[in-house]
N, C-alpha and C positions, 0 to 999 in steps of 0.2 A: 758765751761760752758753754761748753758741754756740760750737761749734769756732772755733779761730783758727788761722791756718797759722803764725804766728810761735810762738805756745805749742806747736804740735806738733812744729815745729822744734827746740826748746828739750829737750821730752821725747825725741826722737830722738836727740839728741847725749847726754844722760844715760843712757837704756838702751843706746845702743852703747858707752858709756866703760864701763858695767857690765858688760855682755857681753864685752867684749874682754877685761877684766880677768880674768873667770871663766874661760873657754876658753883664755886664754894662760896660765892657770896650769899646765897639762899642756903641758909645751914640750919635749920629749926632740928628739935630731937625727934627722933622716930624715923628717921630716912634711913633705908638701908644704904650702907657703906659709909654713915656719918664718920665713925672712928677712923677708917683707912683715909678718907678725905681730909680729915683734921691733920692728920699726921703728913699726908703729902702738900698740905697747904703751909704747914710749919717748915717743912725742909725748903720749899720753893722761896718762902718768905725769907730763909735765913741763907740761903745758899746763891740764889738768883737774884731775888727781887730784894735783897739787902738793903740796897740803898733807899728803898720805901719813897722814890721820887717817881721819874718817868718810870714806867713798867721795865723791868730787866728782860723781859722778852721783847719787848718793842725795841729795847736798846741794840739786843742780838740781829733784830730782823734790819733795822738802820745801818748798821755797819757792814753786814753783810751785802747787802743791797749795793752800798759803795763799792765794796771788792768787787762784786759779780759785774756791775755795770762797766768798770774801768777794766777787768780784765776781758771781759767781752769786745769791748768797742775800741781801745785804742789801736787794734791792727785794722781797723776798716775806716780809719780816718782819711778820706779822700775828698775829692771834689763832691761826691754825692752821699757824704757821711751824715749830714743833716736831714737827709731825706729817708736814708737807710734808717737811721737811730730814731727819728720822729714815727715813722710807720711801725717799726717793731715794738717801740715802747707804748704806743698808743692800743695796738691790739692785745699786747701782753696784759696791760693794767685794766682800760678802760670798759670792757663788754662785761666783766665779772664786778667793776666797782659799780655800773649803773645797775645791774641787775640785783646788787646786795642794798643799793640805796633804797631801790622800789619795794624790795622786800620788806625793808625797815618800816615804810610807810604803809604797806599792807598789813604787817603786824598790827601798828598802832591803830588801824582802822577796825580791823577783824577782831582783835582782843577786846573792844569796847571796854576797856577799863583804864585805871590809870598806867602809865609807863613809867616805871622807874629808871633814869639814867644814871647807873652806878658812877659813872666816869666824873660827873659833876661835884665840884667842891660843895655846892649847895644841893639838895635834890631838887630836880626838875621835872614836874609832873606835866607828861603830853597827854592830852585827851582825845578821843576818837572823834571828837566833833571841830576839831580844827578845820580851818576852811580850805578850800582848795588852792587859793593864792599862797598860803601859809609853806604849803608843799612844793608849790611851784618856785618861790622864791628859794626856798631851801634846797631845792634841787639844782636851780641855777646857781646858787652860791657855791654848791658843791662841784659841779662838774667843772666850772670856772676857776677852782683852786682859792676862792677867797678865805677859806678858813685857814688857809696855809700862812697867810701874811696877815689878816684883820680878824680882830676877836669877834668873829660873828659865830651863829651858832653851828654846831657840828651835824651831819645827816640826822634828822629826826627819826628815832627808834633804832638808830643803828649809830652811835657816836664812836664807836671805835673805827669807823672808816675814816675820822679825821687825820690819823697818822697816815692812812693811805693816800690822802690829799695832799699830805704835807710831803710825802715821798714824791708825788708827781710833781710837785713845783721843784723838789731837787733834781729830780731827771730833765726838767725842762732847762736848768742851768747850768747842766753838765757841759754841754756843747761849747757855749760860749767862754766857760770859764777854763775849759781843758785847752781851747783854741790859742788862748793868750797866755797860758800856765808855763809852757817849758819845762823848765827844770828849777822852777820858783817855789818849790813845795813847801818849805818852811815858813816862808813869807805869807802863803795861803794860809797854811795850819794857823799861825801866830794871829793873823786878820780874823780868822774864824773865833778863835778863842776869844778874842775881845768881843765880837758880836756875841758870842756866846753868854758871855759875864753881863755885857749891857742888857741883851734880852731877860736873863734871870732877875737883872736888878728891877724890872717893872714889877715882880711882885713886892717889893718892900716900898716902892715909891709911886706906885698907882693903884687903883682899885680894879685893874683889869683881872678877869677870871683866872686864879693859878694854874688850873688844869691846862689851858689853852698857852699861858706862858711856858710850862714844862714841854711842850710839844708842837710849838711853832716850828716854821722854817727856820728862823733866825738862831733857835735854841739847838735844833738838831744838826743843822749842816755841818758842824763840827764833827758829830760822831758819823757822818755818812762819809765824810771826806778823810777821815782817819781809816775807814775801810778802803777806800779807793788808794790811798797812798801805801797800803799794805799790798794792795795789787801792782802799783807802780815797783816798788822794791823787789818784787818777783819776777816782774816783765821785765827790768832793767839788770836782773840777774845779781843783783846785790843781796839776794838772800835765798838764791837756789840751789846751794849747797844742800844735798840731800843725802850726804853721809849718814851712817848711823850714831856717830858722835855728835854731829851737828843737830840732827834730831831730837837727839835726848837734851841738849843744851836748851833749845826752842820749847821743848815740853817743861823741863825744869822752870824755866822763865816764867812760862806762863801757869805753872804751878804757883810759884812765888807771888806773881800778880794776883792770883784768885785769893790765896790764903791773906794777902793784905788788904782786898777788897773786902773779905768778910769780917776780918779782924777790925778794920777801920770803921765799917758801917754799924758794928755792934757794940764798940768802945765808945766811939765819938757821936754825939747826939745834941748838934746846937743849930741855930736858925741858919738855914742855907746849905746845912752840910751834905744835904742830898744833892745838890750840885756838884760837890768835890766826888761822892759815893757814884753817881752816874757815870761822870768823865773816867773815873778810874775802870769802870765795866766795860765802857767802849774801848778804853786801850787794851784792857784783856781780850777782848773779842777780836780785835784789829792784829793782835800780838798771835791769838791762836790762829787766825787764817793763813798765816804766814808758813804754817807747817801741816796744819790740818789738810789742804788742797793738795799737797804734795804726796800724801801717805796713801797708798794703795789699799783699800779695807778688804779684810778676808770676810766675805758672805757669811753669815750664818742667820737665824731667824731673827734673832734681838735686832741686828743690824738691819735687815731687810724690813721689818716693822717700822724701825726709825726713819729709814730710806724713804720708805712709803709715805709716811706722816709728812716728812719734809717735802715730798713731791707735791703734795696736794695741799701743804700749809697755806697759801694765799686763799685758797676757798675755804680752810677750815676759819681764817682768822676774818674774812670777810663776811660769813654767815653766821657766825657760832652765837653771836649776840642776840640777835630777833629771834632765832629758832629755839634757844635754850630758854627763851621769856615764853615762848609761845607754849612750850611743852609745861611749863609752871602753872599758867594760867589755866590751861585744860585740865592738868593734872589735879590742880586744886578743886576745879569745878567739879570733876568726876569723883572726887576723895579717893586719889590715887598717888599722892604726892609722896608715900614713901617710895616711889620708883623712879625718882626724880633723876638722881645720878646715873643710874641704870640708863633710862630712856634718855636722858640728855646725852650722854657720852655716845652712845650707839647711832643715836638720832643724826646727831651732828657729823660724825663721820661718814655715815652713809649720804647724807645729805649732801656733805663736801664732795666727797667722790663723785655724786653723780654732777654736782656743777663743775668739777675737774673735767669729767669726759664730755659733757655737754656745751660747756662755755668757756672754760680757763685753755683747756688744750687745744680745740678747735679754732678759736680765736688767735691764740699764740701760732700755731702753725700756718694760719692763714697770713699773718701779719709777715712772718720769715717768708712764705712765697712769696708775696708781694714785693718785698723789699729785693728779692733776687735781680729785679729787671734792673734795678741802679746800681749793682755791684760789677 
């Protein structure tokens, strides 16, 4: 599907939420911008990531991904669909994914210090004296998507890529599922809901790493297909009425779900409550998508900034963690840590834009060009 300002704004909100959380994790006193950073983290944790389970920004990305995949591919379901789809998805995701995995390895080795994986339930320390076979096995496990279905280690030095690997597995299952689905959407959603609950139950009945349980293929498939179902409603013209009254009704419903999400997240806190909260957020995003894509945005400076961030959001997401850690290591070494926030944000945006220009966009365009031979 063609780029849409509303979708890119949602992507921008998601990646800024994730970025803010990761950079804000390093938060000692004396750093310029600490007070503002604390305020932003407070707002993020209470408005977007109120579920405190799987990161709210990640949930937004997953739902939007399912929506965009279905919107962009249902129209090309023909005898060459699998070839077209596979080529486009591979060149859209894998070149940057491989670069980001290797970047994580380089940072672990170059930093010559312990690397704290902030995503782990228990802190994992990775040392620069890891053997070559450790990196090789981790690389193979990552590119063949083992992490998405097995509780293996995420990419060393860049654990955030674990969710990208899970999305790749979701992409892989889209063609066979959509081929046999027809109009049995309610059955599919119900089946995925049961799978979702069963996956989460592993936290309580096994010793499997809780972080992996929250973001494996079996858990997040429901979120992804909720996004795809929203796209189906639009494509089937069931929700394509774009009158002012209808738009206002959709916006009002989204607002009510958002208020319910925040209220439920802040009032109720019991073991496993984050499962319900995360699902409410996924439903909210799927509802947002049914009208956001239909609105023609009026371009102003703020919207242009968010659209730009949304455009390069995959690059930001993929490289932010090792880059920010590298800044942290060397700013501490040269005693300039007070500039951590300034340098990290500016450095990540610049580096991400370069990655977008040199890796993400060229490989994406190449995939689209290559797939034209099968249309």
